[in-house]
C-alpha distance (Angstrom), angle and dihedral (degrees) to the residues before:
residue distance angle dihedral
X1 . . .
X2 3.77 . .
X3 3.80 119.3 .
X4 3.80 124.9 -128.3
X5 3.83 108.6 -74.0
X6 3.83 89.4 13.5
X7 3.80 126.3 141.7
X8 3.78 130.1 -133.8
X9 3.81 111.3 -160.7
X10 3.80 109.6 -157.3
X11 3.82 113.5 -154.1
X12 3.79 122.7 -145.7
X13 3.80 111.7 -80.3
X14 3.79 141.2 83.2
X15 3.79 121.6 -66.5
X16 3.80 132.3 -176.2
X17 3.79 114.8 -150.0
X18 3.80 137.2 -174.6
X19 3.80 108.7 -143.7
X20 3.80 105.0 -55.7
X21 3.81 113.6 -143.8
X22 3.80 114.9 -158.6
X23 3.81 107.3 -166.2
X24 3.81 103.7 156.4
X25 3.78 120.8 94.0
X26 3.78 119.9 -107.5
X27 3.80 98.1 10.5
X28 3.81 114.3 154.9
X29 3.81 123.3 -156.5
X30 3.80 106.0 -167.4
X31 3.81 126.3 -176.6
X32 3.79 128.5 -171.5
X33 3.84 93.9 -94.4
X34 3.77 137.6 -101.7
X35 3.78 106.0 -112.2
X36 3.77 134.5 101.7
X37 3.76 118.7 -30.4
X38 3.82 95.6 -12.1
X39 3.80 116.0 132.9
X40 3.78 105.0 -123.7
X41 3.76 135.4 -134.3
X42 3.80 100.3 -127.0
X43 3.80 110.5 -160.3
X44 3.83 118.7 -168.0
X45 3.78 122.8 -168.9
X46 3.79 109.7 -132.8
X47 3.79 99.8 175.0
X48 3.77 124.9 21.7
X49 3.80 98.6 160.1
X50 3.81 97.0 123.1
X51 3.81 116.3 89.1
X52 2.94 127.4 -65.7
X53 3.82 83.8 27.9
X54 3.80 97.8 -132.8
X55 3.78 136.7 147.7
X56 3.84 89.1 -138.8
X57 3.83 122.6 22.9
X58 3.83 108.5 -166.0
X59 3.78 102.9 -163.8
X60 3.81 107.1 159.4
X61 3.79 137.5 60.7
X62 3.80 122.6 -87.9
X63 3.82 99.5 17.2
X64 3.81 118.5 156.0
X65 3.82 122.8 -156.2
X66 3.80 109.5 -177.2
X67 3.80 144.1 157.7
X68 3.82 101.0 13.3
X69 3.81 135.2 126.3
X70 3.81 100.9 -136.6
X71 3.82 121.3 -168.1
X72 3.80 111.2 -167.7
X73 3.82 89.0 -162.5
X74 3.83 91.8 -151.8
X75 3.82 99.2 -37.9
X76 3.77 116.6 147.4
X77 3.84 89.8 -122.0
X78 3.79 126.4 22.8
X79 3.81 92.8 -167.8
X80 3.83 119.6 11.5
X81 3.81 125.2 -175.1
X82 3.75 123.5 -166.3
X83 3.76 121.5 -5.6
X84 3.75 140.1 -105.3
X85 3.79 90.6 -113.2
X86 3.81 130.6 39.5
X87 3.81 102.1 -30.3
X88 3.79 113.3 104.3
X89 3.79 119.5 177.5
X90 3.77 135.1 -172.3
X91 3.79 134.6 176.7
X92 3.80 94.2 34.0
X93 3.82 115.3 151.4
X94 3.80 123.3 -159.7
X95 3.81 106.2 -179.7
X96 3.78 144.3 156.6
X97 3.82 96.0 6.6
X98 3.79 135.3 130.2
X99 3.80 105.3 -127.6
X100 3.82 119.3 -172.5
X101 3.79 147.1 133.7
X102 3.80 103.3 57.9
X103 3.76 140.1 99.0
X104 3.84 86.9 -111.8
X105 3.79 120.5 22.4
X106 3.82 96.8 -159.4
X107 3.80 122.1 5.8
X108 3.79 121.4 -164.3
X109 3.83 101.3 -170.2
X110 3.78 128.1 -170.9
X111 3.77 89.5 -82.7
X112 3.82 85.3 72.2
X113 3.74 89.8 78.5
X114 3.75 148.3 167.6
X115 3.81 108.9 -43.4
X116 3.79 109.5 126.0
X117 3.81 91.1 176.3
X118 3.81 94.2 55.4
X119 3.83 108.9 25.5
X120 3.76 127.9 175.9
X121 3.82 109.4 -108.1
X122 3.81 129.1 -154.0
X123 3.81 105.9 -173.4
X124 3.80 142.3 156.5
X125 3.80 96.1 6.4
X126 3.79 130.4 139.9
X127 3.80 102.4 -134.4
X128 3.80 112.3 -175.9
X129 3.80 146.1 141.5
X130 3.81 95.9 33.6
X131 3.79 127.7 117.5
X132 3.84 87.8 -116.1
X133 3.80 122.5 14.4
X134 3.81 98.3 -153.1
X135 3.83 126.4 8.0
X136 3.80 118.5 -164.1
X137 3.79 103.1 -170.4
X138 3.83 115.7 -173.6
X139 3.82 87.0 -40.2
X140 3.78 126.4 144.2
X141 3.82 137.9 -148.0
X142 3.80 100.4 1.2
X143 3.82 126.8 144.0
X144 3.84 122.7 -133.2
X145 3.80 109.1 -179.6
X146 3.78 145.7 151.2
X147 3.80 94.7 8.6
X148 3.80 126.8 142.3
X149 3.80 103.4 -132.5
X150 3.79 111.6 -178.2
X151 3.78 144.3 140.7
X152 3.82 95.0 29.1
X153 3.80 124.7 121.2
X154 3.84 87.8 -119.3
X155 3.80 126.1 19.4
X156 3.82 104.5 -155.0
X157 3.81 123.5 -3.6
X158 3.78 126.8 -167.8
X159 3.79 113.6 -162.8
X160 3.78 144.1 164.4
X161 3.78 120.1 -116.0
X162 3.81 103.2 -123.7
X163 3.78 111.6 -131.1
X164 3.83 95.7 10.7
X165 3.80 94.2 100.1
X166 3.80 92.8 -140.0
X167 3.77 102.4 113.5
X168 3.77 130.4 -144.9
X169 3.81 122.9 -17.9
X170 3.80 110.9 -99.0
X171 3.80 142.3 172.4
X172 3.81 92.0 33.9
X173 3.78 117.2 143.1
X174 3.80 115.7 -142.4
X175 3.80 112.0 179.5
X176 3.79 145.8 148.2
X177 3.82 95.4 8.2
X178 3.81 121.3 146.0
X179 3.80 105.3 -133.8
X180 3.81 116.2 -177.3
X181 3.80 141.0 153.6
X182 3.80 95.7 11.3
């Protein structure tokens, strides 16, 4: 168990996971990086049966997920922030990862909501080989920037959560992404 504001340093290697839920504020999960000659921490989802069927569920404020090569291995979501129920998160950072192998690479759901001073940020990732690279579903005031989003069926999708009563996503900033071959 990791305490609030704790850090998990993930060494280079291959890891099999079963739907990791991070529900303590300020937790950082930091891998060795994804660039150049760096040996990677390759994380493969083995079981993503629990809702919302994600390799990583980021369900608290201020979480950082950085420097990993994450294979969703068929999960609905590779990285999922917030929730389609009561869980609202702000200040989550997903950066400098390789994110692939899911229906949705990164999902910002309506729980990623309405805090312009402390937005969720998806930045500097390579998001590829998913059905949709980034899904912003009835979520507000998030930042998606400087990502390489390629080889997905869809690059970035904005959608409305049917039945949630929240309306269309708004206030999201999408800038300086390289989006190709989607």
